[in-house]
N, C-alpha and C positions, 0 to 999 in steps of 0.2 A: 122609891125607897127614901126613908128619912135621911136627911143630910145631903141630898143630891139635888141638882137642878135638872130641868128637863133636857139640857144639852149634854148630860153625863158628867158634869164637873163636880168635884168633891167640895166639901165645905170650905176647905182652905184655898179654893180657887184654882187648884191644879186639875188638869184634865187627865183622865185615866187612859192608858194605852191599850188598845185592843190587841189580840193575837195576830191579826193580819198586818197591823201597822209594825209590829216587832219583826215580822218575817221579811219585810222589804229590805232593811239594812243588811240582814244576814245574807240575803241572796246577792246583794251587790258585793259584799266582802268576798263571797265564794267566787264570784266572777273575776274580781281583781286578782285573787290568789291563783286562779286558773291561768289568767293572762301572764302573771309573773312566772308561773311554772313553765308555761310555754316559752316565754322569753328566755328563761334560764336554760331550757333545753336547746333553744336555737343558738344561744351564746356558746354553749358547750360544743355544738356542732360546728359553729364558725371557728372556734378556737382549734378544734380538731382539724378542720380544713386548712386553717392558717398554718398549723404545725406541719401539715402535709406539704403545703406550699413552701414553707421555710426549708423543709428537708429537701424538696425538689430543687429549690434555688441553691442550696448548699452543694447538692450533687452537680448542678449545672456549673457552679463556680469551680468546683474541683475539676470537672471535665474541661472547662475553658482554660484553667491553669495548666492542665496536662497538654492541651492543644497548643497553648502559648509556648510552653517549653519545647514541644515537638517542633513548632515553627521556628523557634530560635535555633534549634539544632539543625533544622533543614537550611536555614539562612547561612549558618556557619559552614555547613557542608557545601552549599552552593558557592559561597565565597571561596572556599578552598578549591572547588572544581574550576571556578573562573580563574583563580591564580594559577592552577595547574595548566589550564588551557593556554593562558597567557604565556606561561613559561615554555610550553611546547611550541606555541606560535613564535615566540622569540628565538628559540633554539633553531626552529626550521628556517626562520628568516636569516639567522646568523649563518647557517649552513649554506643557504642559497647565496648569500652575499659573498661567502668565502669562495664558492664556485665561480662567481662572476667577477671576483676581485681583479683578475688578470685580463678581463675582457674590456673591449672598447667598441662602442657603436658609432659608426661613421655614416652620416647622412649627407646626400647631395651629390654623390658620385654615381653617374649612370653606368651601371655594370650589366650589360646585356648577357654576358656569358659567365658561367660559374667556373669554367675551366681555368681561365687565366686570372681569376679574382685575386688570388694570393700574390701574384706578380704585380698586379695593378696596385694593391695596397702597399707592397714594399716600395714601389716607385713613388707612390704618394707620400710616404714617410720621408724619402730622400729629397724629392723635388719641392714639396709644399711645406714640410715642417723642418727640413734641414737636418734630419737625424738619420744615422745609419743603424737601423735595427732590423731584426728579422721577425716576420709575422709567422706564427706557428700554424694557425688555421684561419680561414676566412669563409664565412657562411653568409649566403645571400638571404636577407630578411624581407626585402621588397625590391621594387624597381630601382630605387636610389639609396637603399639602406643595406648595410651589411654589418655582421658581427665579427670582430677580430679578436683572436686570442694571441697574446704576445708569447714569443719564445722564452723558455726558462733556461738560464745558464747556471752552471755550478759556481762560476766565479763572480756572479752578480747576485744582488738581492732579488728575491722572487718577483717583485713588482717594480724593479728599477727601470726597465724599458717603458713600462706604462707611465711611470711618473715623468719620464722624459717627454713622452707624447703629450701628456696633459699640460706640462709646462710650456711646450712650444706651440700649442694650438692657437695661442693669441696671434700668431702670424697670419691666420686665416681671416682675421677681422677686416683687414684692409686689402685683401687679395682681390684682384679683378676676376670677372667671370662669375660663374655660378657659386652661390654661397654653399660652403661645406661646413658641417658641424661635427665636432668630435665630443662625445659624452661618455660618461661611465655607463656600464651595463647595469642598470638598476633593476631591483626586484619589482614585482607588481605593487607591493605596498609602497615602496619608495617612489615609484612613478605616480601613484595616486596622490601622495603627499606633495610632491613637487608640482603636479598639475594644479592642485588646490592653491599652492603658494603663488604660482604664476598668474592664476586668475585673480587672486586677491591683489597682487601687485598691479595688475592692469586696472582694476577698479580704483585703487588708491592713487595711481598716477593721473587718472581722469579728474580726480579732485585736487590736483595740483601738489600732491605730496611727493617727497623724494623717497624712492624705494630701491632697495637692493635685495635680491633674492639669493640665498645661499642654500647649502645642503640642509634641508629641514629647518631652515631659519629664514626670517625675513626682517629687514631693518626698515622702519617707516619713520622718516624724519628724525633719525638718530635713536629711536626707541627700538629695542631688540625684542623679538618674539621668537620662541622656539617651540617646535612641535612636541607635545607630550603624548607619548604612545599609549600610556595607560588611560588618559582622559580622552584620547583621540581628538585633540583640539590644540590650538595655539595658546600659549601662556607667556605673559611678559616675564622677561628675565633681566636681572641687574647686570649691567656691563661692568667688568672689572675696572678698578681705578686706573685712570690714565689711558684708557682705550676708547675714549669717547670722540675726541676731536678728529681722529683719522677716518671716521665714517662720514659718508655724505649726509648732509642735513644736520650734523652735530654743531657745526659752526653757526648755522642759522638758529638753532635752539639756544646756544650760548648767548648769541646776540640778543635774542628775545628776552632771556632771563636778565641780562644786564640792563636792558631798557626797562624791564618791569620794575626793578628795584632802583632805578635811576642811578646806576653805577656808571661813573665816567672813566675810571682807571682801574684795570684789573691786572694783577701779576699772576700769570698762569704757569703751571708746571705740568710736565708729562703731556705735552700737546700731541706728541707722536705723529707730527706732520713731516713729510719729506721736504715740503717747500720751505726754504729759508729766506728771510727778508721780510718785505712788507706785502701784506695781502689786504686789499680794500674790500670791505663788506658793504652792506647797505647803509648802516648808521654808525659803524665802528671801523677801525683799522686794526688789523692784527700784525704785530711785530713779532716774528718768530725766529728762534735760534735752535737749530736742530742738526742731527747727523744726516747728511744727504744720502748716505748709503743704506740707512735703515731707519726704522721708526722708533728706535729706542729713546726714551726720555724726551727731551724737548722743553724749552722754557720760552716765555715771551710775555708780551703786554698787549692788552686789549684797550684801545684808546677811543673815546667818543669822537666823532667827526668835529664837533664844536671845539675840541681841545687840541686838534692836530697841529694848530699853529704854535703851540707851546713846546712841541717836541723838537728839541735842538739836535739830538744825536741818539742813534740806536746802534749799539755794538753787540753783534752776536759772537760771543767768545767760543762756545762749543754747545753741545746738546744739553749741558747741565748748568751753564752760566750765560747770562746776558746782562747788559747794562744800558740804562736809558738816562738821558739828561733832559730835564724839563725846565722851561723858563718860568721863574717865579716872580712875585711882585717885588720882593726885597732882595732875594738871592736865588740862584738857580738850585735845582734839586737833582741829585744823582741817586738812582736806585739800582742796586745790584740784585737781580733775581737769580737765586741759585738753588739747585736741587742737591742737597747735601747727601753724601753717602751714608748708608745705615750703619749702625754700630757693629754689625757682623762683618763688615768689609775689613780687609787687611789694613794695617797701619800705614803702609806705604801709599796706598790709594788715597786714604783720608788725608794724609800729610800733603800729598801732591795737590789735592783739591783745595785745601785751605791756603796753601802757599799761593796758588793761582788767584784766589779771591783777595788775599792780602796785597798781592802785586797790583791788581786792578784798583783796589781801594787807595793804595799809596799814590797812584797816578791821578786821582781825582783832585780837582781844585780845592784847596783847603778852605777857601772862603764860601764854598757852596755847602748846602745841607746834604750830607751824604748818609745813605742808609742802606741796609741789606735786608732783603726778604728771603726767608728760609723756612722750609718745613722742618719742624723739630720732631724727633721721634718718628721718622718717616716709615720705619718698619712696623709701627703699631697703629698707624692711621688707616682707617678704612675708607674715609671719604674726604671731601674738601681739598681737592687738588688746586683750587682756585682761591687766592687770597685777595681781599679788597684793600686798596690803599687809598687814603683820602687826605689831601692837604688843601682844604677849601680856602683857608686864609692866605695861602701863599701862591695860589695859581691865578 
């Protein structure tokens, strides 16, 4: 044709597109559209499935929340049941203790016959314990063990006879012959606890510690532990103020604390020791003033061994007042350690106390340095029964 080349080009140099060539792009577009359509369908299906999963998860969450609330309710119910069982157990234990309260277990007496057992026990009370009481019943528990129930009298307290027995059983400690033991009639739970405490005490003593076993209590080097029935375990308890030094191991602990802080002189109150006078420890000396008949109050001084040469005089006045004279570089030092009565005491007692203090103070040499150590507001203080006094420039 005119105006065309042999290769089908137009005159202006552009190539003509045939019908087959135009059909190729259309086919590709259709294929892409089909793919997009399929993808859209798949996305819709995925969204639908996801929505189903979300609904299922929501349902599971609701079920889990319901189960959690149910579990919480069950836990509360179980706790209430446990508390109820513990209360029942405690009540049963109390009832059993009340039944056994007037009973005594005696071990170490060979009783072959049960016929004269009551007579043997009455004679034992008179001859070995030195008390005239009547045994109500005596039951054989083993070859050398028997259970005794004390007689109840209308003109006596219910357990007065038993208390007399328990107070006088100390006579058996140094008795010659077979060892005889007198103990309370304990419940099974009490026996289990006391057995545990005795075994623990045995282990602690092997390690060189000072141990005292009491009823559901144990004291290890002055530290007190008490049996917690709810936890079924021992727990440390705080000793009331002023009750530390009267226990074994407490003086050792006090000495260790004084040495730890390099304390050379301590003024101590409420020692509650029966020993009055001078007690030599390992690295310290305790000067104590106390009531010999009881463990009420008690005052004193703890002096390091390296300063014992400066102690000129120690005067134990009474369980609330003591006085010490120390040799100083320039002049001597007099210290009055006093446990003042609390504000709630009557005026006569307070007046008498301070008159005694003033009388002591007036007798001290006037050229000495004289001072008084006193706990102020004693009724409101919870701790710190020990005061430190230091005169480094004068000693």
